[in-house]
DOROPA-203841 format. One record per residue: residue in three letters; residue number from 1; x, y, z of N, C-alpha, C, O in turn. Coordinates in nm, 4 decimals. Example, Ala and Ser with C-alpha at 12.3 -4.5 7.8 and 13.67 -1.06 7.14 Angstrom:
<pts>
@code: Ala	pos: 1	n_east: 1.3190	n_north: -0.5690	n_up: 0.7800	ca_east: 1.2300	ca_north: -0.4500	ca_up: 0.7800	c_east: 1.3200	c_north: -0.3300	c_up: 0.7800	o_east: 1.4236	o_north: -0.3319	o_up: 0.8465
@code: Ser	pos: 2	n_east: 1.2850	n_north: -0.2250	n_up: 0.7080	ca_east: 1.3670	ca_north: -0.1060	ca_up: 0.7140	c_east: 1.2900	c_north: 0.0030	c_up: 0.7870	o_east: 1.3409	o_north: 0.1138	o_up: 0.8039
</pts>
This chain:
<pts>
@code: Met	pos: 1	n_east: -7.5933	n_north: -25.6805	n_up: 1.0239	ca_east: -7.6264	ca_north: -25.5920	ca_up: 1.1338	c_east: -7.6133	c_north: -25.6632	c_up: 1.2678	o_east: -7.5653	o_north: -25.6058	o_up: 1.3655
@code: Ile	pos: 2	n_east: -7.6564	n_north: -25.7889	n_up: 1.2711	ca_east: -7.6483	ca_north: -25.8669	ca_up: 1.3938	c_east: -7.5025	c_north: -25.8896	c_up: 1.4319	o_east: -7.4678	o_north: -25.8910	o_up: 1.5500
@code: Glu	pos: 3	n_east: -7.4185	n_north: -25.9072	n_up: 1.3321	ca_east: -7.2744	ca_north: -25.9279	ca_up: 1.3583	c_east: -7.2125	c_north: -25.8043	c_up: 1.4227	o_east: -7.1265	o_north: -25.8163	o_up: 1.5099
@code: Ile	pos: 4	n_east: -7.2549	n_north: -25.6881	n_up: 1.3809	ca_east: -7.2034	ca_north: -25.5625	ca_up: 1.4376	c_east: -7.2454	c_north: -25.5504	c_up: 1.5835	o_east: -7.1659	o_north: -25.5100	o_up: 1.6683
@code: Ile	pos: 5	n_east: -7.3681	n_north: -25.5848	n_up: 1.6122	ca_east: -7.4175	ca_north: -25.5788	ca_up: 1.7502	c_east: -7.3402	c_north: -25.6769	c_up: 1.8373	o_east: -7.3037	o_north: -25.6428	o_up: 1.9499
@code: Lys	pos: 6	n_east: -7.3145	n_north: -25.7975	n_up: 1.7883	ca_east: -7.2366	ca_north: -25.8962	ca_up: 1.8640	c_east: -7.0949	c_north: -25.8442	c_up: 1.8897	o_east: -7.0415	o_north: -25.8582	o_up: 1.9998
@code: Ala	pos: 7	n_east: -7.0352	n_north: -25.7841	n_up: 1.7868	ca_east: -6.8998	ca_north: -25.7307	ca_up: 1.8010	c_east: -6.8970	c_north: -25.6179	c_up: 1.9040	o_east: -6.8037	o_north: -25.6083	o_up: 1.9837
@code: Leu	pos: 8	n_east: -6.9989	n_north: -25.5329	n_up: 1.9022	ca_east: -7.0070	ca_north: -25.4241	ca_up: 1.9999	c_east: -7.0239	c_north: -25.4773	c_up: 2.1417	o_east: -6.9654	o_north: -25.4224	o_up: 2.2352
@code: Arg	pos: 9	n_east: -7.1018	n_north: -25.5819	n_up: 2.1594	ca_east: -7.1181	ca_north: -25.6420	ca_up: 2.2918	c_east: -6.9859	c_north: -25.7004	c_up: 2.3424	o_east: -6.9510	o_north: -25.6847	o_up: 2.4594
@code: Ile	pos: 10	n_east: -6.9145	n_north: -25.7666	n_up: 2.2549	ca_east: -6.7845	ca_north: -25.8240	ca_up: 2.2930	c_east: -6.6875	c_north: -25.7124	c_up: 2.3300	o_east: -6.6157	o_north: -25.7224	o_up: 2.4295
@code: Met	pos: 11	n_east: -6.6854	n_north: -25.6059	n_up: 2.2496	ca_east: -6.5973	ca_north: -25.4930	ca_up: 2.2794	c_east: -6.6363	c_north: -25.4274	c_up: 2.4106	o_east: -6.5497	o_north: -25.3860	o_up: 2.4877
@code: Ser	pos: 12	n_east: -6.7651	n_north: -25.4176	n_up: 2.4362	ca_east: -6.8118	ca_north: -25.3578	ca_up: 2.5599	c_east: -6.7664	c_north: -25.4390	c_up: 2.6807	o_east: -6.7241	o_north: -25.3823	o_up: 2.7815
@code: Lys	pos: 13	n_east: -6.7750	n_north: -25.5711	n_up: 2.6712	ca_east: -6.7264	ca_north: -25.6584	ca_up: 2.7790	c_east: -6.5764	c_north: -25.6413	c_up: 2.7992	o_east: -6.5294	o_north: -25.6341	o_up: 2.9128
@code: Asp	pos: 14	n_east: -6.5008	n_north: -25.6347	n_up: 2.6895	ca_east: -6.3557	ca_north: -25.6169	ca_up: 2.6979	c_east: -6.3204	c_north: -25.4844	c_up: 2.7646	o_east: -6.2299	o_north: -25.4780	o_up: 2.8478
@code: Ile	pos: 15	n_east: -6.3918	n_north: -25.3796	n_up: 2.7278	ca_east: -6.3667	ca_north: -25.2479	ca_up: 2.7869	c_east: -6.3985	c_north: -25.2505	c_up: 2.9365	o_east: -6.3255	o_north: -25.1923	o_up: 3.0168
@code: Ala	pos: 16	n_east: -6.5068	n_north: -25.3176	n_up: 2.9737	ca_east: -6.5424	ca_north: -25.3270	ca_up: 3.1152	c_east: -6.4345	c_north: -25.4021	c_up: 3.1933	o_east: -6.4012	o_north: -25.3635	o_up: 3.3053
@code: Glu	pos: 17	n_east: -6.3798	n_north: -25.5089	n_up: 3.1350	ca_east: -6.2723	ca_north: -25.5847	ca_up: 3.2005	c_east: -6.1467	c_north: -25.4994	c_up: 3.2155	o_east: -6.0826	o_north: -25.5023	o_up: 3.3205
@code: Ile	pos: 18	n_east: -6.1109	n_north: -25.4243	n_up: 3.1130	ca_east: -5.9939	ca_north: -25.3364	ca_up: 3.1193	c_east: -6.0146	c_north: -25.2296	c_up: 3.2258	o_east: -5.9234	o_north: -25.2000	o_up: 3.3031
@code: Lys	pos: 19	n_east: -6.1334	n_north: -25.1721	n_up: 3.2299	ca_east: -6.1652	ca_north: -25.0702	ca_up: 3.3297	c_east: -6.1536	c_north: -25.1275	c_up: 3.4706	o_east: -6.0994	o_north: -25.0618	o_up: 3.5595
@code: Gln	pos: 20	n_east: -6.2032	n_north: -25.2484	n_up: 3.4920	ca_east: -6.1954	ca_north: -25.3128	ca_up: 3.6222	c_east: -6.0498	c_north: -25.3386	c_up: 3.6605	o_east: -6.0109	o_north: -25.3148	o_up: 3.7748
@code: Thr	pos: 21	n_east: -5.9698	n_north: -25.3867	n_up: 3.5667	ca_east: -5.8286	ca_north: -25.4139	ca_up: 3.5934	c_east: -5.7544	c_north: -25.2863	c_up: 3.6295	o_east: -5.6759	o_north: -25.2852	o_up: 3.7244
@code: Leu	pos: 22	n_east: -5.7780	n_north: -25.1789	n_up: 3.5551	ca_east: -5.7137	ca_north: -25.0508	ca_up: 3.5855	c_east: -5.7569	c_north: -24.9981	c_up: 3.7217	o_east: -5.6751	o_north: -24.9441	o_up: 3.7961
@code: Gly	pos: 23	n_east: -5.8839	n_north: -25.0132	n_up: 3.7546	ca_east: -5.9326	ca_north: -24.9710	ca_up: 3.8854	c_east: -5.8664	c_north: -25.0489	c_up: 3.9978	o_east: -5.8299	o_north: -24.9917	o_up: 4.1005
@code: Asp	pos: 24	n_east: -5.8510	n_north: -25.1791	n_up: 3.9785	ca_east: -5.7839	ca_north: -25.2625	ca_up: 4.0792	c_east: -5.6381	c_north: -25.2217	c_up: 4.0965	o_east: -5.5885	o_north: -25.2144	o_up: 4.2089
@code: Leu	pos: 25	n_east: -5.5698	n_north: -25.1952	n_up: 3.9863	ca_east: -5.4300	ca_north: -25.1519	ca_up: 3.9935	c_east: -5.4173	c_north: -25.0180	c_up: 4.0635	o_east: -5.3253	o_north: -24.9977	o_up: 4.1427
@code: Asn	pos: 26	n_east: -5.5083	n_north: -24.9271	n_up: 4.0351	ca_east: -5.5062	ca_north: -24.7954	ca_up: 4.0977	c_east: -5.5268	c_north: -24.8067	c_up: 4.2484	o_east: -5.4575	o_north: -24.7403	o_up: 4.3255
@code: Lys	pos: 27	n_east: -5.6213	n_north: -24.8900	n_up: 4.2908	ca_east: -5.6456	ca_north: -24.9094	ca_up: 4.4337	c_east: -5.5261	c_north: -24.9745	c_up: 4.5020	o_east: -5.4967	o_north: -24.9455	o_up: 4.6180
@code: Lys	pos: 28	n_east: -5.4585	n_north: -25.0610	n_up: 4.4311	ca_east: -5.3458	ca_north: -25.1342	ca_up: 4.4888	c_east: -5.2230	c_north: -25.0457	c_up: 4.5066	o_east: -5.1538	o_north: -25.0562	o_up: 4.6079
@code: His	pos: 29	n_east: -5.1949	n_north: -24.9592	n_up: 4.4104	ca_east: -5.0710	ca_north: -24.8819	ca_up: 4.4130	c_east: -5.0878	c_north: -24.7380	c_up: 4.4588	o_east: -4.9963	o_north: -24.6829	o_up: 4.5200
@code: Asn	pos: 30	n_east: -5.1993	n_north: -24.6766	n_up: 4.4319	ca_east: -5.2184	ca_north: -24.5352	ca_up: 4.4625	c_east: -5.2097	c_north: -24.5028	c_up: 4.6119	o_east: -5.1434	o_north: -24.4052	o_up: 4.6467
@code: Pro	pos: 31	n_east: -5.2724	n_north: -24.5785	n_up: 4.7019	ca_east: -5.2625	ca_north: -24.5437	ca_up: 4.8446	c_east: -5.1188	c_north: -24.5484	c_up: 4.8973	o_east: -5.0832	o_north: -24.4725	o_up: 4.9874
@code: Gln	pos: 32	n_east: -5.0377	n_north: -24.6360	n_up: 4.8420	ca_east: -4.8994	ca_north: -24.6437	ca_up: 4.8869	c_east: -4.8259	c_north: -24.5132	c_up: 4.8596	o_east: -4.7442	o_north: -24.4707	o_up: 4.9412
@code: Leu	pos: 33	n_east: -4.8528	n_north: -24.4499	n_up: 4.7483	ca_east: -4.7846	ca_north: -24.3261	ca_up: 4.7135	c_east: -4.8338	c_north: -24.2090	c_up: 4.7977	o_east: -4.7561	o_north: -24.1193	o_up: 4.8304
@code: Lys	pos: 34	n_east: -4.9606	n_north: -24.2088	n_up: 4.8326	ca_east: -5.0164	ca_north: -24.0978	ca_up: 4.9079	c_east: -4.9775	c_north: -24.1012	c_up: 5.0548	o_east: -4.9763	o_north: -23.9970	o_up: 5.1203
@code: Asp	pos: 35	n_east: -4.9462	n_north: -24.2174	n_up: 5.1074	ca_east: -4.9222	ca_north: -24.2299	ca_up: 5.2508	c_east: -4.7745	c_north: -24.2431	c_up: 5.2870	o_east: -4.7408	o_north: -24.3025	o_up: 5.3894
@code: Ile	pos: 36	n_east: -4.6878	n_north: -24.1890	n_up: 5.2050	ca_east: -4.5456	ca_north: -24.1911	ca_up: 5.2380	c_east: -4.5181	c_north: -24.0800	c_up: 5.3385	o_east: -4.5480	o_north: -23.9634	o_up: 5.3129
@code: Trp	pos: 37	n_east: -4.4613	n_north: -24.1165	n_up: 5.4526	ca_east: -4.4270	ca_north: -24.0196	ca_up: 5.5568	c_east: -4.2758	c_north: -24.0069	c_up: 5.5627	o_east: -4.2041	o_north: -24.1067	o_up: 5.5551
@code: Ile	pos: 38	n_east: -4.2276	n_north: -23.8843	n_up: 5.5761	ca_east: -4.0836	ca_north: -23.8621	ca_up: 5.5879	c_east: -4.0568	c_north: -23.7796	c_up: 5.7129	o_east: -4.1420	o_north: -23.7027	o_up: 5.7574
@code: Asp	pos: 39	n_east: -3.9388	n_north: -23.7962	n_up: 5.7683	ca_east: -3.9076	ca_north: -23.7241	ca_up: 5.8918	c_east: -3.8525	c_north: -23.5852	c_up: 5.8614	o_east: -3.8261	o_north: -23.5512	o_up: 5.7461
@code: Ala	pos: 40	n_east: -3.8358	n_north: -23.5058	n_up: 5.9665	ca_east: -3.7953	ca_north: -23.3662	ca_up: 5.9518	c_east: -3.6590	c_north: -23.3535	c_up: 5.8845	o_east: -3.6377	o_north: -23.2631	o_up: 5.8036
@code: Gln	pos: 41	n_east: -3.5679	n_north: -23.4426	n_up: 5.9171	ca_east: -3.4340	ca_north: -23.4360	ca_up: 5.8584	c_east: -3.4405	c_north: -23.4487	c_up: 5.7061	o_east: -3.3738	o_north: -23.3743	o_up: 5.6342
@code: Asp	pos: 42	n_east: -3.5201	n_north: -23.5419	n_up: 5.6581	ca_east: -3.5349	ca_north: -23.5596	ca_up: 5.5135	c_east: -3.6013	c_north: -23.4374	c_up: 5.4486	o_east: -3.5643	o_north: -23.3980	o_up: 5.3380
@code: Val	pos: 43	n_east: -3.6981	n_north: -23.3786	n_up: 5.5169	ca_east: -3.7636	ca_north: -23.2586	ca_up: 5.4638	c_east: -3.6627	c_north: -23.1449	c_up: 5.4525	o_east: -3.6564	o_north: -23.0768	o_up: 5.3501
@code: Met	pos: 44	n_east: -3.5840	n_north: -23.1244	n_up: 5.5577	ca_east: -3.4853	ca_north: -23.0157	ca_up: 5.5563	c_east: -3.3825	c_north: -23.0356	c_up: 5.4453	o_east: -3.3445	o_north: -22.9400	o_up: 5.3778
@code: Gln	pos: 45	n_east: -3.3378	n_north: -23.1590	n_up: 5.4267	ca_east: -3.2386	ca_north: -23.1860	ca_up: 5.3223	c_east: -3.2983	c_north: -23.1698	c_up: 5.1836	o_east: -3.2342	o_north: -23.1154	o_up: 5.0936
@code: Thr	pos: 46	n_east: -3.4203	n_north: -23.2168	n_up: 5.1665	ca_east: -3.4844	ca_north: -23.2091	ca_up: 5.0354	c_east: -3.5155	c_north: -23.0664	c_up: 4.9942	o_east: -3.4933	o_north: -23.0276	o_up: 4.8795
@code: Leu	pos: 47	n_east: -3.5673	n_north: -22.9881	n_up: 5.0886	ca_east: -3.6058	ca_north: -22.8505	ca_up: 5.0582	c_east: -3.4930	c_north: -22.7499	c_up: 5.0794	o_east: -3.5079	o_north: -22.6318	o_up: 5.0480
@code: His	pos: 48	n_east: -3.3804	n_north: -22.7967	n_up: 5.1326	ca_east: -3.2658	ca_north: -22.7093	ca_up: 5.1613	c_east: -3.3060	c_north: -22.5952	c_up: 5.2551	o_east: -3.2801	o_north: -22.4779	o_up: 5.2284
@code: Ile	pos: 49	n_east: -3.3698	n_north: -22.6336	n_up: 5.3653	ca_east: -3.4109	ca_north: -22.5350	ca_up: 5.4651	c_east: -3.3550	c_north: -22.5744	c_up: 5.6015	o_east: -3.3164	o_north: -22.6892	o_up: 5.6237
@code: Ser	pos: 50	n_east: -3.3515	n_north: -22.4786	n_up: 5.6908	ca_east: -3.2984	ca_north: -22.5031	ca_up: 5.8248	c_east: -3.4070	c_north: -22.5597	c_up: 5.9164	o_east: -3.5253	o_north: -22.5611	o_up: 5.8821
@code: Arg	pos: 51	n_east: -3.3642	n_north: -22.6058	n_up: 6.0324	ca_east: -3.4571	ca_north: -22.6561	ca_up: 6.1336	c_east: -3.5532	c_north: -22.5453	c_up: 6.1757	o_east: -3.6726	o_north: -22.5691	o_up: 6.1938
@code: Arg	pos: 52	n_east: -3.5008	n_north: -22.4255	n_up: 6.1910	ca_east: -3.5829	ca_north: -22.3113	ca_up: 6.2330	c_east: -3.6875	c_north: -22.2755	c_up: 6.1273	o_east: -3.8009	o_north: -22.2420	o_up: 6.1616
@code: Thr	pos: 53	n_east: -3.6506	n_north: -22.2824	n_up: 6.0001	ca_east: -3.7460	ca_north: -22.2538	ca_up: 5.8929	c_east: -3.8571	c_north: -22.3578	c_up: 5.8919	o_east: -3.9741	o_north: -22.3242	o_up: 5.8737
@code: Leu	pos: 54	n_east: -3.8212	n_north: -22.4821	n_up: 5.9112	ca_east: -3.9213	ca_north: -22.5880	ca_up: 5.9162	c_east: -4.0149	c_north: -22.5675	c_up: 6.0357	o_east: -4.1358	o_north: -22.5885	o_up: 6.0255
@code: Gln	pos: 55	n_east: -3.9582	n_north: -22.5269	n_up: 6.1468	ca_east: -4.0398	ca_north: -22.4989	ca_up: 6.2648	c_east: -4.1361	c_north: -22.3830	c_up: 6.2368	o_east: -4.2525	o_north: -22.3877	o_up: 6.2765
@code: Ala	pos: 56	n_east: -4.0880	n_north: -22.2806	n_up: 6.1694	ca_east: -4.1731	ca_north: -22.1661	ca_up: 6.1353	c_east: -4.2877	c_north: -22.2094	c_up: 6.0436	o_east: -4.4002	o_north: -22.1616	o_up: 6.0586
@code: Leu	pos: 57	n_east: -4.2603	n_north: -22.2985	n_up: 5.9498	ca_east: -4.3652	ca_north: -22.3490	ca_up: 5.8616	c_east: -4.4714	c_north: -22.4255	c_up: 5.9404	o_east: -4.5905	o_north: -22.4172	o_up: 5.9102
@code: Arg	pos: 58	n_east: -4.4270	n_north: -22.4996	n_up: 6.0416	ca_east: -4.5223	ca_north: -22.5698	ca_up: 6.1293	c_east: -4.6028	c_north: -22.4702	c_up: 6.2118	o_east: -4.7255	o_north: -22.4780	o_up: 6.2185
@code: Asp	pos: 59	n_east: -4.5318	n_north: -22.3762	n_up: 6.2748	ca_east: -4.5972	ca_north: -22.2777	ca_up: 6.3625	c_east: -4.7006	c_north: -22.1933	c_up: 6.2874	o_east: -4.8049	o_north: -22.1584	o_up: 6.3426
@code: Asp	pos: 60	n_east: -4.6711	n_north: -22.1610	n_up: 6.1621	ca_east: -4.7604	ca_north: -22.0781	ca_up: 6.0809	c_east: -4.8684	c_north: -22.1612	c_up: 6.0112	o_east: -4.9449	o_north: -22.1089	o_up: 5.9302
@code: Cys	pos: 61	n_east: -4.8740	n_north: -22.2897	n_up: 6.0428	ca_east: -4.9729	ca_north: -22.3826	ca_up: 5.9842	c_east: -4.9636	c_north: -22.3878	c_up: 5.8315	o_east: -5.0640	o_north: -22.4064	o_up: 5.7628
@code: Val	pos: 62	n_east: -4.8444	n_north: -22.3716	n_up: 5.7809	ca_east: -4.8225	ca_north: -22.3798	ca_up: 5.6362	c_east: -4.8107	c_north: -22.5248	c_up: 5.5945	o_east: -4.8511	o_north: -22.5621	o_up: 5.4844
@code: Ile	pos: 63	n_east: -4.7553	n_north: -22.6066	n_up: 5.6824	ca_east: -4.7293	ca_north: -22.7453	ca_up: 5.6505	c_east: -4.7871	c_north: -22.8346	c_up: 5.7607	o_east: -4.7545	o_north: -22.8161	o_up: 5.8780
@code: Pro	pos: 64	n_east: -4.8720	n_north: -22.9305	n_up: 5.7249	ca_east: -4.9256	ca_north: -23.0216	ca_up: 5.8259	c_east: -4.8198	c_north: -23.1242	c_up: 5.8677	o_east: -4.7291	o_north: -23.1562	o_up: 5.7907
@code: Tyr	pos: 65	n_east: -4.8326	n_north: -23.1743	n_up: 5.9887	ca_east: -4.7331	ca_north: -23.2686	ca_up: 6.0397	c_east: -4.7956	c_north: -23.3589	c_up: 6.1449	o_east: -4.9079	o_north: -23.3375	o_up: 6.1905
@code: Ser	pos: 66	n_east: -4.7191	n_north: -23.4595	n_up: 6.1813	ca_east: -4.7550	ca_north: -23.5480	ca_up: 6.2908	c_east: -4.6348	c_north: -23.5554	c_up: 6.3836	o_east: -4.5204	o_north: -23.5580	o_up: 6.3380
@code: Arg	pos: 67	n_east: -4.6608	n_north: -23.5586	n_up: 6.5138	ca_east: -4.5511	ca_north: -23.5614	ca_up: 6.6110	c_east: -4.5654	c_north: -23.6849	c_up: 6.6989	o_east: -4.6704	o_north: -23.7085	o_up: 6.7587
@code: Ile	pos: 68	n_east: -4.4590	n_north: -23.7627	n_up: 6.7056	ca_east: -4.4552	ca_north: -23.8821	ca_up: 6.7886	c_east: -4.3295	c_north: -23.8766	c_up: 6.8740	o_east: -4.2180	o_north: -23.8834	o_up: 6.8224
@code: Lys	pos: 69	n_east: -4.3481	n_north: -23.8644	n_up: 7.0042	ca_east: -4.2377	ca_north: -23.8582	ca_up: 7.1003	c_east: -4.1313	c_north: -23.7560	c_up: 7.0596	o_east: -4.0117	o_north: -23.7846	o_up: 7.0640
@code: Gly	pos: 70	n_east: -4.1753	n_north: -23.6394	n_up: 7.0209	ca_east: -4.0837	ca_north: -23.5313	ca_up: 6.9893	c_east: -4.0253	c_north: -23.5346	c_up: 6.8490	o_east: -3.9498	o_north: -23.4446	o_up: 6.8121
@code: Lys	pos: 71	n_east: -4.0579	n_north: -23.6347	n_up: 6.7709	ca_east: -4.0071	ca_north: -23.6434	ca_up: 6.6345	c_east: -4.1210	c_north: -23.6091	c_up: 6.5388	o_east: -4.2326	o_north: -23.6590	o_up: 6.5533
@code: Phe	pos: 72	n_east: -4.0915	n_north: -23.5236	n_up: 6.4410	ca_east: -4.1919	ca_north: -23.4759	ca_up: 6.3476	c_east: -4.1869	c_north: -23.5541	c_up: 6.2174	o_east: -4.0800	o_north: -23.5881	o_up: 6.1668
@code: Tyr	pos: 73	n_east: -4.3058	n_north: -23.5817	n_up: 6.1644	ca_east: -4.3191	ca_north: -23.6527	ca_up: 6.0374	c_east: -4.4128	c_north: -23.5738	c_up: 5.9471	o_east: -4.5050	o_north: -23.5069	o_up: 5.9938
@code: Tyr	pos: 74	n_east: -4.3873	n_north: -23.5830	n_up: 5.8167	ca_east: -4.4631	ca_north: -23.5077	ca_up: 5.7181	c_east: -4.5019	c_north: -23.6001	c_up: 5.6041	o_east: -4.4253	o_north: -23.6887	o_up: 5.5660
@code: Lys	pos: 75	n_east: -4.6222	n_north: -23.5790	n_up: 5.5493	ca_east: -4.6651	ca_north: -23.6563	ca_up: 5.4334	c_east: -4.5990	c_north: -23.5978	c_up: 5.3085	o_east: -4.5995	o_north: -23.4765	o_up: 5.2876
@code: Ala	pos: 76	n_east: -4.5431	n_north: -23.6846	n_up: 5.2274	ca_east: -4.4804	ca_north: -23.6403	ca_up: 5.1033	c_east: -4.5824	c_north: -23.5719	c_up: 5.0128	o_east: -4.5491	o_north: -23.4758	o_up: 4.9433
@code: Ala	pos: 77	n_east: -4.7054	n_north: -23.6203	n_up: 5.0131	ca_east: -4.8102	ca_north: -23.5606	ca_up: 4.9299	c_east: -4.8404	c_north: -23.4175	c_up: 4.9739	o_east: -4.8700	o_north: -23.3323	o_up: 4.8901
@code: Asp	pos: 78	n_east: -4.8332	n_north: -23.3900	n_up: 5.1046	ca_east: -4.8567	ca_north: -23.2538	ca_up: 5.1536	c_east: -4.7452	c_north: -23.1598	c_up: 5.1090	o_east: -4.7709	o_north: -23.0451	o_up: 5.0724
@code: Leu	pos: 79	n_east: -4.6231	n_north: -23.2081	n_up: 5.1121	ca_east: -4.5100	ca_north: -23.1264	ca_up: 5.0664	c_east: -4.5222	c_north: -23.0982	c_up: 4.9173	o_east: -4.4963	o_north: -22.9868	o_up: 4.8718
@code: Asp	pos: 80	n_east: -4.5619	n_north: -23.2002	n_up: 4.8418	ca_east: -4.5799	ca_north: -23.1837	ca_up: 4.6984	c_east: -4.6883	c_north: -23.0804	c_up: 4.6693	o_east: -4.6718	o_north: -22.9962	o_up: 4.5810
@code: Ser	pos: 81	n_east: -4.7986	n_north: -23.0864	n_up: 4.7430	ca_east: -4.9071	ca_north: -22.9892	ca_up: 4.7252	c_east: -4.8607	c_north: -22.8475	c_up: 4.7585	o_east: -4.8955	o_north: -22.7519	o_up: 4.6892
@code: Leu	pos: 82	n_east: -4.7821	n_north: -22.8353	n_up: 4.8650	ca_east: -4.7302	ca_north: -22.7049	ca_up: 4.9050	c_east: -4.6425	c_north: -22.6457	c_up: 4.7947	o_east: -4.6558	o_north: -22.5282	o_up: 4.7608
@code: Leu	pos: 83	n_east: -4.5540	n_north: -22.7262	n_up: 4.7396	ca_east: -4.4654	ca_north: -22.6786	ca_up: 4.6343	c_east: -4.5436	c_north: -22.6434	c_up: 4.5080	o_east: -4.5184	o_north: -22.5401	o_up: 4.4461
@code: Lys	pos: 84	n_east: -4.6374	n_north: -22.7283	n_up: 4.4701	ca_east: -4.7170	ca_north: -22.7005	ca_up: 4.3506	c_east: -4.8030	c_north: -22.5758	c_up: 4.3689	o_east: -4.8222	o_north: -22.4991	o_up: 4.2745
@code: Gly	pos: 85	n_east: -4.8549	n_north: -22.5553	n_up: 4.4899	ca_east: -4.9386	ca_north: -22.4401	ca_up: 4.5168	c_east: -4.8632	c_north: -22.3082	c_up: 4.5142	o_east: -4.9234	o_north: -22.2026	o_up: 4.4949
@code: Asn	pos: 86	n_east: -4.7333	n_north: -22.3133	n_up: 4.5333	ca_east: -4.6518	ca_north: -22.1921	ca_up: 4.5340	c_east: -4.5638	c_north: -22.1809	c_up: 4.4096	o_east: -4.4719	o_north: -22.0991	o_up: 4.4053
@code: Tyr	pos: 87	n_east: -4.5918	n_north: -22.2622	n_up: 4.3099	ca_east: -4.5128	ca_north: -22.2620	ca_up: 4.1873	c_east: -4.5392	c_north: -22.1335	c_up: 4.1097	o_east: -4.6544	o_north: -22.0964	o_up: 4.0873
@code: Asn	pos: 88	n_east: -4.4320	n_north: -22.0657	n_up: 4.0687	ca_east: -4.4438	ca_north: -21.9409	ca_up: 3.9953	c_east: -4.3606	c_north: -21.9517	c_up: 3.8687	o_east: -4.2376	o_north: -21.9530	o_up: 3.8734
@code: Leu	pos: 89	n_east: -4.4280	n_north: -21.9592	n_up: 3.7580	ca_east: -4.3603	ca_north: -21.9745	ca_up: 3.6298	c_east: -4.3088	c_north: -21.8417	c_up: 3.5752	o_east: -4.2170	o_north: -21.8399	o_up: 3.4931
@code: Lys	pos: 90	n_east: -4.3666	n_north: -21.7319	n_up: 3.6197	ca_east: -4.3331	ca_north: -21.6007	ca_up: 3.5629	c_east: -4.1949	c_north: -21.5520	c_up: 3.6029	o_east: -4.1333	o_north: -21.4784	o_up: 3.5258
@code: Gly	pos: 91	n_east: -4.1441	n_north: -21.5884	n_up: 3.7171	ca_east: -4.0115	ca_north: -21.5460	ca_up: 3.7585	c_east: -4.0051	c_north: -21.4043	c_up: 3.8106	o_east: -3.8959	o_north: -21.3503	o_up: 3.8285
@code: Lys	pos: 92	n_east: -4.1200	n_north: -21.3424	n_up: 3.8355	ca_east: -4.1281	ca_north: -21.2076	ca_up: 3.8932	c_east: -4.0462	c_north: -21.1049	c_up: 3.8156	o_east: -3.9736	o_north: -21.0258	o_up: 3.8756
@code: Gly	pos: 93	n_east: -4.0571	n_north: -21.1054	n_up: 3.6844	ca_east: -3.9936	ca_north: -21.0037	ca_up: 3.6030	c_east: -3.8480	c_north: -21.0302	c_up: 3.5680	o_east: -3.7867	o_north: -20.9521	o_up: 3.4954
@code: Lys	pos: 94	n_east: -3.7930	n_north: -21.1377	n_up: 3.6180	ca_east: -3.6541	ca_north: -21.1678	ca_up: 3.5846	c_east: -3.6473	c_north: -21.2266	c_up: 3.4455	o_east: -3.7367	o_north: -21.2999	o_up: 3.4033
@code: Ser	pos: 95	n_east: -3.5432	n_north: -21.1949	n_up: 3.3764	ca_east: -3.5272	ca_north: -21.2544	ca_up: 3.2441	c_east: -3.4519	c_north: -21.3857	c_up: 3.2579	o_east: -3.3515	o_north: -21.3939	o_up: 3.3286
@code: Trp	pos: 96	n_east: -3.5000	n_north: -21.4853	n_up: 3.1914	ca_east: -3.4392	ca_north: -21.6183	ca_up: 3.1983	c_east: -3.3621	c_north: -21.6420	c_up: 3.0698	o_east: -3.4197	o_north: -21.6745	o_up: 2.9659
@code: Lys	pos: 97	n_east: -3.2310	n_north: -21.6253	n_up: 3.0783	ca_east: -3.1471	ca_north: -21.6399	ca_up: 2.9589	c_east: -3.0662	c_north: -21.7652	c_up: 2.9663	o_east: -2.9894	o_north: -21.7946	o_up: 2.8747
</pts>
């Protein structure tokens, strides 16, 4: 019985170390992915939209942005959220053949 308790304590320490390592890795890499900023040209090319459409999205507060000396920048995470939020799997009655 004592051997089982010792083994459980060792496993508990190992799990705590693994958890700490994963937490450190997440802190190290996760902020880099969330803070990627892209300019308007890249957004237009990626989404296949015009300058005017992008402006309309800004004007209608659909997409958040930052403006520096007349140049617009967008967070990649915000664009991803926008696309995921408008994802429609049903296809509005169209048949997918």
